C-alpha positions as CSV (number, residue, x, y, z in Angstrom):
1,M,83.8,79.0,98.6
2,R,86.2,77.2,96.3
3,N,83.4,76.1,93.9
4,L,82.1,79.6,93.3
5,N,82.8,81.4,90.0
6,P,86.1,83.2,90.6
7,S,85.2,86.3,88.6
8,L,81.9,86.9,90.3
9,K,83.4,86.1,93.7
10,A,86.1,88.7,93.1
11,L,83.6,91.3,91.9
12,S,81.3,90.6,94.9
13,L,84.1,91.0,97.4
14,L,85.3,94.2,95.7
15,L,81.8,95.6,96.1
16,L,81.7,94.6,99.7
17,T,84.9,96.4,100.3
18,L,83.6,99.6,98.7
19,I,80.5,99.3,100.8
20,L,82.5,99.0,104.0
21,A,84.6,102.0,103.0
22,A,81.4,104.1,102.7
23,L,80.0,103.0,106.0
24,R,81.6,104.1,109.3
25,Q,80.6,101.1,111.4
26,S,83.2,99.3,113.5
27,W,80.9,96.4,114.4
28,L,80.1,95.9,110.7
29,N,83.8,95.7,109.8
30,L,84.6,93.3,112.6
31,G,81.5,91.2,111.7
32,V,82.6,90.9,108.1
33,F,86.0,89.9,109.2
34,A,84.7,87.2,111.5
35,L,82.4,85.9,108.8
36,C,85.3,85.7,106.3
37,G,87.4,83.9,108.9
38,L,84.6,81.3,109.4
39,L,84.3,80.8,105.7
40,L,88.0,80.3,105.4
41,L,88.0,77.6,108.0
42,L,85.0,75.9,106.4
43,S,86.9,76.1,103.0
44,G,89.7,74.0,104.4
45,V,92.2,76.7,105.2
46,R,94.5,75.6,108.1
47,P,94.2,77.6,111.3
48,P,98.0,78.2,111.5
49,T,97.9,79.7,108.0
50,L,95.0,82.0,109.0
51,L,96.7,83.0,112.3
52,L,99.9,83.8,110.4
53,A,97.9,86.1,108.1
54,V,96.1,87.8,111.0
55,L,99.2,88.7,113.1
56,P,100.3,91.6,110.9
57,L,96.7,92.9,110.9
58,L,96.7,93.0,114.7
59,L,99.8,95.2,114.8
60,L,98.5,97.5,112.1
61,G,95.1,97.7,113.7
62,A,96.7,98.6,117.1
63,G,98.7,101.3,115.5
64,L,95.7,102.8,113.8
65,F,93.6,102.6,116.9
66,F,96.0,104.7,119.0
67,S,96.5,107.2,116.1
68,G,92.7,107.7,115.8
69,Y,92.4,107.8,119.6
70,R,94.9,110.6,119.9
71,F,93.9,112.8,116.9
72,A,90.2,112.6,117.7
73,A,90.9,113.6,121.3
74,E,93.0,116.6,120.2
75,S,90.3,117.8,117.9
76,A,87.6,117.4,120.5
77,L,89.7,119.1,123.2
78,R,90.4,122.1,121.0
79,Q,86.6,122.4,120.6
80,A,86.2,122.2,124.4
81,A,88.9,124.8,124.9
82,A,87.2,127.2,122.5
83,T,84.2,127.4,124.9
84,T,86.2,128.5,128.0
85,G,84.5,131.9,127.8
86,S,81.1,130.3,128.3
87,P,79.8,130.6,131.9
88,S,78.1,127.2,131.7
89,L,80.4,124.7,133.4
90,P,78.1,121.6,132.9
91,F,78.2,122.2,129.2
92,K,82.0,122.1,129.2
93,S,82.0,118.9,131.2
94,S,79.5,117.3,128.8
95,L,81.7,118.3,125.9
96,L,84.8,116.8,127.5
97,T,82.8,113.6,128.0
98,Q,81.9,113.5,124.3
99,A,85.6,114.1,123.5
100,E,86.5,111.0,125.5
101,S,83.9,108.8,123.8
102,S,84.8,110.2,120.3
103,R,88.4,109.2,120.7
104,V,87.5,105.6,121.4
105,S,84.9,105.5,118.6
106,N,87.3,107.0,116.1
107,G,90.1,104.6,117.0
108,L,87.8,101.6,116.7
109,I,86.6,102.7,113.3
110,L,90.1,103.1,111.9
111,A,91.3,99.8,113.5
112,S,88.3,97.8,112.4
113,R,88.6,99.0,108.8
114,V,91.9,97.1,108.6
115,F,90.1,93.9,109.4
116,G,87.1,94.8,107.3
117,F,89.2,95.3,104.2
118,A,91.6,92.4,104.8
119,G,88.9,89.8,105.4
120,P,87.5,89.8,101.8
121,G,91.0,90.0,100.4
122,L,92.1,86.9,102.4
123,L,88.9,85.1,101.4
124,L,89.7,85.7,97.8
125,A,93.4,84.9,97.9
126,L,93.2,81.7,100.0
127,T,90.1,80.1,98.3
128,T,90.7,81.0,94.6
129,D,92.9,79.2,92.1
130,R,94.7,81.8,90.1
131,V,94.6,79.9,86.8
132,R,90.9,79.4,87.1
133,L,90.4,83.0,88.0
134,V,92.2,84.1,84.8
135,R,90.2,81.7,82.7
136,S,87.0,83.0,84.3
137,L,87.9,86.6,83.5
138,G,87.8,85.8,79.8
139,Q,84.6,83.6,80.0
140,S,82.5,85.6,82.5
141,L,83.7,89.2,82.1
142,R,84.5,88.9,78.4
143,L,88.0,90.2,78.7
144,P,90.2,90.1,75.6
145,P,92.1,86.8,75.1
146,L,95.4,88.6,74.8
147,F,94.9,90.0,78.3
148,T,93.9,86.7,79.9
149,Y,96.7,84.7,78.1
150,G,99.2,87.4,79.1
151,L,98.2,86.9,82.7
152,L,98.6,83.2,82.4
153,A,102.0,83.6,80.8
154,A,103.0,86.0,83.6
155,W,102.1,83.5,86.3
156,G,104.1,80.8,84.4
157,M,107.2,83.0,84.3
158,F,107.2,83.7,88.1
159,S,108.6,80.2,88.9
160,Q,111.3,80.6,86.2
161,M,112.2,84.1,87.6
162,K,112.5,82.6,91.1
163,L,114.8,79.9,89.8
164,E,117.0,82.4,87.8
165,Y,117.2,84.6,90.9
166,A,118.5,81.7,93.0
167,R,121.0,80.8,90.3
168,A,122.3,84.4,90.1
169,R,122.8,84.5,93.9
170,V,124.8,81.2,93.8
171,A,126.9,82.5,90.9
172,F,127.8,85.7,92.9
173,R,128.6,83.6,96.0
174,A,130.8,81.3,94.0
175,R,132.9,84.3,92.8
176,G,133.1,85.7,96.3
177,I,131.0,88.8,95.6
178,K,128.6,89.9,98.3
179,V,125.2,91.2,97.2
180,T,122.1,92.2,99.0
181,P,118.7,90.5,98.2
182,L,117.6,93.7,96.3
183,S,121.0,94.5,94.7
184,P,120.8,95.9,91.1
185,R,123.4,93.3,90.2
186,L,120.8,90.6,90.8
187,L,117.7,92.4,89.6
188,R,119.1,93.9,86.3
189,P,119.9,90.5,84.6
190,L,116.6,89.2,85.8
191,L,114.7,92.1,84.2
192,I,116.6,91.6,80.9
193,K,115.8,87.9,80.9
194,S,112.1,88.6,81.6
195,V,111.9,90.9,78.6
196,R,113.6,88.2,76.4
197,W,111.1,85.6,77.7
198,S,108.1,87.8,76.9
199,E,109.4,88.4,73.4
200,A,110.0,84.7,72.8
201,L,106.5,83.9,74.1
202,A,105.0,86.5,71.8
203,M,106.9,85.1,68.8
204,A,105.8,81.6,69.7
205,M,102.1,82.6,69.9
206,E,102.3,84.4,66.5
207,S,104.1,81.4,64.9
208,K,101.3,79.1,66.1
209,G,98.7,81.3,64.5
210,F,97.2,82.8,67.7
211,E,94.9,85.8,67.1
212,G,93.4,87.7,69.9
213,H,90.2,88.6,68.0
214,A,89.4,85.2,66.7
215,P,86.6,83.3,68.5
216,R,87.9,80.6,70.8
217,S,86.3,77.7,72.7
218,S,86.9,76.9,76.3
219,W,88.4,73.7,77.4
220,R,87.0,74.0,81.0
221,P,83.9,76.2,80.9
222,D,83.1,77.9,84.2
223,P,79.4,79.1,84.0
224,L,77.6,81.3,86.5
225,R,75.3,79.3,88.8
226,L,72.7,80.1,91.4
227,P,75.2,80.0,94.4
228,D,77.3,82.6,92.7
229,W,74.4,85.1,92.5
230,L,73.4,84.3,96.0
231,F,76.9,85.1,97.2
232,L,76.7,88.4,95.3
233,G,73.4,89.2,97.0
234,G,74.9,88.3,100.4
235,C,77.8,90.8,99.8
236,L,75.3,93.5,99.0
237,L,73.3,93.0,102.2
238,P,75.1,95.6,104.3
239,A,74.3,98.3,101.7
240,I,70.7,97.2,101.4
241,G,70.2,97.1,105.2
242,F,71.5,100.6,105.7
243,L,69.4,102.0,102.8
244,I,66.3,100.4,104.2
């Protein structure tokens, strides 16, 4: 998974997520999540890291299951109550049985969608190098160089922003001022410094003669290969199967 073209991998997983959103199949969502988990383990992701990412999904899935369970039951029971004037008691009993089965089915669909959507996202996040992904966006998807270089610069500033945030907290602590982690006193100077860093970066690129429309060569080309297209075809298999 780590050797696949990042751009085509991201596009393939996005298409897979859209397909899962259009299909209401709980077994398909859980199957995709299990397959993504297997691919993560085969790609070298440590089991504790994967387990730590799955724990919030379990809580969210449980909440959505009980929500779908309750609201589906209320809808079906209202439909059953609307037939109280009918003399056919077996029909009412059958409708109540359908209401009981629909509540479980609706809850499973909602809960499984959490795993179906999170699986491709975890697969992309844990097996893709962000710098290689940005470079691939310019090479494979032909995005403007200004956009790709801007993303690379933003990734580079994150570490500096984290360092400045820690320095600001230490400075406030040294003066005996108590601030919360999201206090405007901490975030306002960080925002101002980020704007100044971006302006300095833009001036540096202009002074070095960088032009976004000029043709540029790639230091590390990342071409599309046969395994990339096979992965795209594998992500489209659920839609092809249901259309057939």
